[in-house]
C-alpha positions as CSV (number, residue, x, y, z in Angstrom):
1,M,83.8,114.9,53.2
2,R,81.8,115.2,56.1
3,F,79.0,113.6,58.2
4,R,77.3,116.1,61.0
5,Q,74.7,113.6,62.6
6,S,71.7,115.2,63.7
7,P,67.7,114.9,63.0
8,A,67.9,116.5,60.0
9,T,71.0,114.0,58.3
10,F,70.0,110.7,59.7
11,T,67.2,108.6,59.4
12,V,67.5,105.0,60.7
13,E,64.6,102.3,60.1
14,E,64.5,99.1,61.4
15,L,63.7,96.1,59.3
16,P,61.4,94.0,60.8
17,L,62.0,90.0,60.9
18,F,58.5,88.1,61.1
19,S,55.3,89.3,60.9
20,L,53.2,90.0,63.6
21,C,50.0,87.6,63.8
22,G,47.7,90.1,65.0
23,H,47.0,88.1,69.0
24,G,48.5,87.8,72.0
25,D,49.8,89.1,75.2
26,H,51.8,91.9,73.6
27,A,51.4,94.8,71.8
28,Y,54.2,95.8,69.3
29,L,53.9,99.6,69.1
30,K,55.9,101.2,65.9
31,T,57.2,104.5,66.5
32,R,59.0,107.2,64.6
33,R,60.9,110.0,67.0
34,S,63.6,111.9,67.1
35,G,65.7,113.7,69.9
36,L,65.3,110.8,72.4
37,S,67.3,107.9,72.8
38,T,66.0,104.0,73.3
39,P,67.1,103.7,77.3
40,H,65.3,106.9,77.5
41,I,62.0,105.5,76.1
42,L,62.7,102.4,78.1
43,K,62.7,103.8,81.6
44,E,59.9,106.2,80.8
45,L,57.8,103.3,80.0
46,Q,59.0,101.2,82.9
47,R,58.6,103.8,85.2
48,R,55.4,105.3,84.1
49,L,53.4,101.9,83.5
50,K,54.9,100.4,86.5
51,I,55.9,97.4,85.0
52,G,59.3,95.3,85.2
53,E,62.0,95.4,83.3
54,A,61.8,92.4,81.8
55,D,58.2,93.2,80.5
56,L,59.4,95.3,78.1
57,G,61.0,94.5,74.7
58,C,62.7,96.4,71.6
59,A,65.4,95.0,69.1
60,G,68.3,96.9,69.7
61,M,69.7,100.7,70.7
62,K,69.4,103.6,68.4
63,D,70.6,107.1,68.3
64,R,69.2,110.1,70.0
65,D,70.3,112.4,67.2
66,A,68.4,111.1,64.5
67,V,65.0,110.1,63.1
68,A,64.4,106.8,64.4
69,V,61.4,104.3,63.3
70,Q,61.8,101.6,65.7
71,T,59.3,99.3,67.4
72,F,58.7,98.4,71.1
73,S,57.1,95.6,73.0
74,V,54.6,96.1,76.2
75,P,52.4,94.2,77.8
76,A,48.8,93.8,76.1
77,R,47.2,95.1,79.2
78,S,49.1,98.4,79.0
79,R,48.9,99.5,75.5
80,G,46.6,102.4,75.5
81,Q,48.5,103.5,78.2
82,A,51.8,103.2,76.2
83,V,50.5,104.4,73.1
84,R,49.4,107.8,75.6
85,L,52.7,108.2,77.3
86,L,54.5,107.8,73.9
87,E,52.6,110.8,72.5
88,E,53.2,112.8,75.7
89,L,56.9,112.0,75.1
90,G,56.8,113.4,71.7
91,V,57.1,110.2,69.8
92,E,54.8,109.3,67.4
93,V,53.0,105.7,67.4
94,L,52.7,104.5,63.4
95,A,51.2,101.3,64.5
96,S,49.9,99.1,67.2
97,T,49.7,95.6,66.7
98,P,49.6,92.5,69.1
99,H,51.4,89.7,68.7
100,T,52.5,86.5,70.9
101,H,55.9,87.3,72.3
102,K,57.9,90.1,73.6
103,L,60.5,91.9,71.2
104,R,63.9,90.5,72.1
105,T,67.2,91.7,71.5
106,G,68.9,91.5,68.0
107,K,65.4,90.1,66.1
108,L,65.4,92.2,63.2
109,A,66.2,91.9,59.7
110,G,68.5,94.9,59.8
111,N,68.0,98.7,60.0
112,R,68.0,100.9,56.7
113,F,69.9,104.5,57.1
114,T,69.9,107.3,55.1
115,L,72.1,110.4,55.9
116,I,73.7,113.4,54.4
117,V,77.2,113.6,53.9
118,E,78.6,117.2,52.8
119,I,80.4,117.1,49.8
120,D,83.7,119.8,49.0
121,S,84.5,119.0,45.2
122,P,83.7,116.7,42.5
123,G,87.0,114.8,43.0
124,E,85.6,113.9,46.5
125,L,82.2,112.6,45.1
126,E,84.1,110.6,42.6
127,G,86.1,109.0,45.4
128,L,83.1,108.5,47.2
129,R,81.3,106.1,44.2
130,G,84.2,104.7,43.6
131,A,84.2,103.8,47.7
132,C,80.8,102.4,47.9
133,A,81.1,100.5,45.1
134,R,84.1,98.6,46.5
135,L,82.0,98.2,49.7
136,A,79.0,96.4,48.3
137,R,81.4,94.3,46.0
138,Q,83.8,93.1,49.0
139,G,81.9,93.6,52.3
140,M,82.3,96.1,55.3
141,P,84.5,95.2,58.1
142,N,82.4,94.7,61.0
143,A,84.0,96.2,63.7
144,F,81.7,97.9,66.4
145,G,81.4,101.7,66.5
146,P,82.5,103.6,69.1
147,Q,79.0,104.2,70.7
148,R,79.3,100.8,71.6
149,F,81.8,101.9,74.0
150,A,80.5,104.9,75.6
151,D,83.7,106.6,77.5
152,F,85.3,103.2,77.8
153,S,84.6,102.9,81.8
154,G,83.0,99.5,81.3
155,V,86.9,98.1,79.6
156,E,88.8,97.0,82.8
157,E,85.6,95.8,84.8
158,G,84.9,93.4,81.8
159,R,88.7,92.4,82.2
160,K,88.6,91.5,85.6
161,L,85.7,89.4,84.7
162,F,87.4,87.4,82.6
163,L,90.0,87.3,85.5
164,G,87.0,85.4,87.6
165,I,86.9,89.0,89.7
166,R,83.3,89.7,90.2
167,P,82.1,93.5,90.6
168,R,79.8,94.8,93.0
169,G,76.8,96.3,92.0
170,V,73.8,94.8,89.8
171,F,74.4,92.1,87.5
172,R,73.3,94.3,84.5
173,Q,76.2,96.7,85.1
174,G,78.5,93.6,84.8
175,R,76.7,92.1,81.9
176,F,77.0,95.5,80.1
177,A,80.7,95.7,81.0
178,M,81.7,92.0,79.9
179,S,79.8,92.9,76.5
180,V,82.1,96.1,75.9
181,F,85.4,94.1,76.8
182,Q,84.2,91.6,74.4
183,A,83.5,93.8,71.6
184,L,87.5,95.5,72.0
185,L,89.0,92.0,72.0
186,F,87.0,91.6,68.4
187,N,87.5,94.8,67.5
188,E,91.5,94.5,68.3
189,L,91.4,91.0,66.4
190,L,89.6,92.8,63.0
191,A,92.2,95.5,63.2
192,L,95.2,92.8,63.3
193,R,94.3,91.1,60.9
194,R,93.3,94.3,58.3
195,E,97.3,95.3,59.4
196,R,98.9,92.2,58.5
197,G,96.3,91.9,55.2
198,L,94.6,88.7,56.2
199,F,91.4,90.3,55.8
200,P,88.5,89.8,54.3
201,A,90.3,86.3,53.2
202,P,90.4,83.5,55.4
203,V,92.6,81.6,56.9
204,P,93.8,78.0,57.8
205,G,91.6,77.5,61.2
206,D,89.2,80.4,60.7
207,V,85.4,79.8,62.0
208,V,83.5,80.9,58.7
209,K,79.7,81.8,58.9
210,R,77.2,81.2,56.1
211,H,75.6,84.6,55.9
212,D,72.2,82.8,54.9
213,S,71.5,80.8,57.9
214,G,74.6,81.9,60.3
215,G,76.0,78.2,60.2
216,E,79.7,77.9,61.4
217,F,82.3,75.4,60.3
218,V,85.8,75.5,61.0
219,A,88.2,76.1,57.9
220,L,91.5,73.8,58.1
221,E,92.0,73.9,53.9
222,L,91.5,76.7,52.1
223,D,90.3,75.1,49.1
224,D,88.9,77.1,45.7
225,N,85.6,76.5,46.8
226,L,85.9,78.6,50.0
227,L,87.5,80.9,48.4
228,W,85.3,81.3,45.9
229,R,82.6,81.5,48.2
230,V,84.2,84.1,50.5
231,E,84.5,86.2,47.3
232,S,80.9,85.7,46.5
233,L,79.6,87.2,50.0
234,E,78.4,83.5,50.8
235,V,80.3,82.9,53.6
236,S,82.9,85.2,55.7
237,P,85.9,84.9,58.7
238,A,84.0,85.2,61.6
239,G,85.8,86.8,65.1
240,P,85.6,85.9,68.3
241,I,83.2,87.4,70.8
242,F,85.1,85.5,73.8
243,G,83.3,82.9,75.6
244,R,82.9,79.3,77.3
245,K,80.6,78.5,74.4
246,M,81.9,79.4,71.1
247,A,83.0,77.4,68.4
248,Q,87.1,77.5,68.9
249,A,89.3,78.4,65.8
250,Q,92.2,76.5,64.9
251,A,96.0,76.9,63.6
252,D,96.5,80.2,62.1
253,A,93.6,81.7,63.1
254,L,93.8,80.5,66.7
255,D,96.9,81.6,67.4
256,M,96.1,85.2,66.2
257,E,93.5,85.1,68.6
258,L,95.6,84.3,71.2
259,E,97.8,86.8,70.1
260,V,95.0,89.6,71.2
261,L,94.0,88.0,74.7
262,S,97.9,87.7,75.6
263,R,97.5,91.6,75.2
264,H,95.3,91.8,78.3
265,K,97.1,88.9,80.3
266,L,94.5,86.5,79.3
267,N,94.3,82.9,77.6
268,L,91.8,80.3,76.7
269,G,91.5,79.2,80.5
270,S,90.0,82.6,81.1
271,V,88.0,82.4,78.3
272,A,86.4,78.6,79.5
273,S,86.2,80.1,83.0
274,T,84.4,83.1,82.6
275,K,80.3,82.9,82.7
276,A,79.9,84.7,79.4
277,P,78.3,82.4,76.5
278,G,80.6,84.3,74.1
279,G,79.8,83.4,70.2
280,R,81.2,84.2,66.7
281,R,80.9,87.7,64.8
282,F,81.2,88.0,60.9
283,L,84.4,89.8,60.6
284,R,82.4,91.8,57.6
285,V,78.8,92.0,56.4
286,P,77.4,92.2,53.0
287,T,76.2,96.0,52.8
288,G,74.0,95.8,49.1
289,P,74.0,98.6,46.8
290,I,74.7,101.8,48.6
291,A,72.9,104.4,46.6
292,I,74.2,108.3,45.8
293,E,71.6,111.1,45.2
294,E,73.1,114.2,44.5
295,N,72.2,117.6,45.9
296,A,74.3,120.2,44.2
297,A,72.7,122.9,45.4
298,E,73.7,121.9,48.9
299,A,77.2,120.7,47.5
300,A,75.9,117.2,49.8
301,V,74.7,114.0,49.0
302,R,72.6,111.3,50.3
303,L,73.1,107.9,51.5
304,A,71.2,104.9,51.3
305,F,72.0,101.4,52.7
306,E,70.8,98.7,54.4
307,L,73.2,96.9,57.7
308,P,72.2,93.9,59.5
309,P,71.7,93.7,62.7
310,G,74.5,94.9,65.3
311,S,76.2,96.3,62.2
312,Y,77.3,100.5,62.5
313,A,76.9,102.9,59.8
314,N,79.5,105.0,61.6
315,V,81.8,102.1,60.6
316,L,80.5,102.4,57.1
317,L,81.3,105.9,56.6
318,R,84.9,105.1,58.4
319,E,85.4,103.3,55.5
320,L,84.6,105.7,52.8
321,D,86.8,108.3,54.2
322,V,84.3,110.5,55.8
323,Q,85.0,112.6,58.6
324,L,82.1,112.4,61.5
325,I,81.5,115.3,63.4
326,P,80.1,114.9,66.5
327,P,76.1,115.7,67.6
328,G,76.0,119.3,68.4
329,S,79.7,120.3,67.1
């Protein structure tokens, strides 16, 4: 099974978190485009509208090699000019609605993905069906996808920030390097737990999060009620986005987190001294039903599913044992 990413095979659509009020100092522009990245669009809006970076808003980054339905916010005074500029760039503006505040990172209910996977045999299709059913039942490991790391150039700089070594350059670059390193540590902790058969079940001392509200608690005892709540996807263990304000794990869970930190010559003192606030990220997330639509004429299937904010479609594909073919290959 293979997935060759391109606008012809991959669509991602943001699911809004809240309704727009229809008045205010910001305009929300719902757009559809392909072959353009989110950073490129933001850069062009900032440059050609002559506005500051802080005046623009979006909920997250979207792939260039895809059809992407995404919302941007701009100052209401720049609404008409922004619509014309986007259309010049080849971006279709589907709606333009005023609202009281800018759109901020992470403020979306999730993303809906549709993609086409090539199938070589009926056996592969049956295996795919079984794997989709398993993920829908158990949830998906919530690793950061490879696009989160780019070329990994920010990893060492991010580690130095945990050691108190401040980089030269603009603050935004340092903040990005820190987030890349935090993502690497999270992925290492998730991989360690999977290697030891400690996923998706909790271990003593885990910080556990509710999927409906995001509320957190430390599970020192693994009673039957907690195990049932994990199995039913009501709650899940949450791994560290290391930082000074994150909820602290205890017991066995803390031991594994310290093990990951020690690989990079770090400890809880390093975490406490960093300026990064940190937090907790679900170690697994629900996928809901994964729809499979066959196309026997093209020896392919269309997959459709939804994921929470910050979760990656290519991580789901890896869990389905689908080979990822880079764009342009």
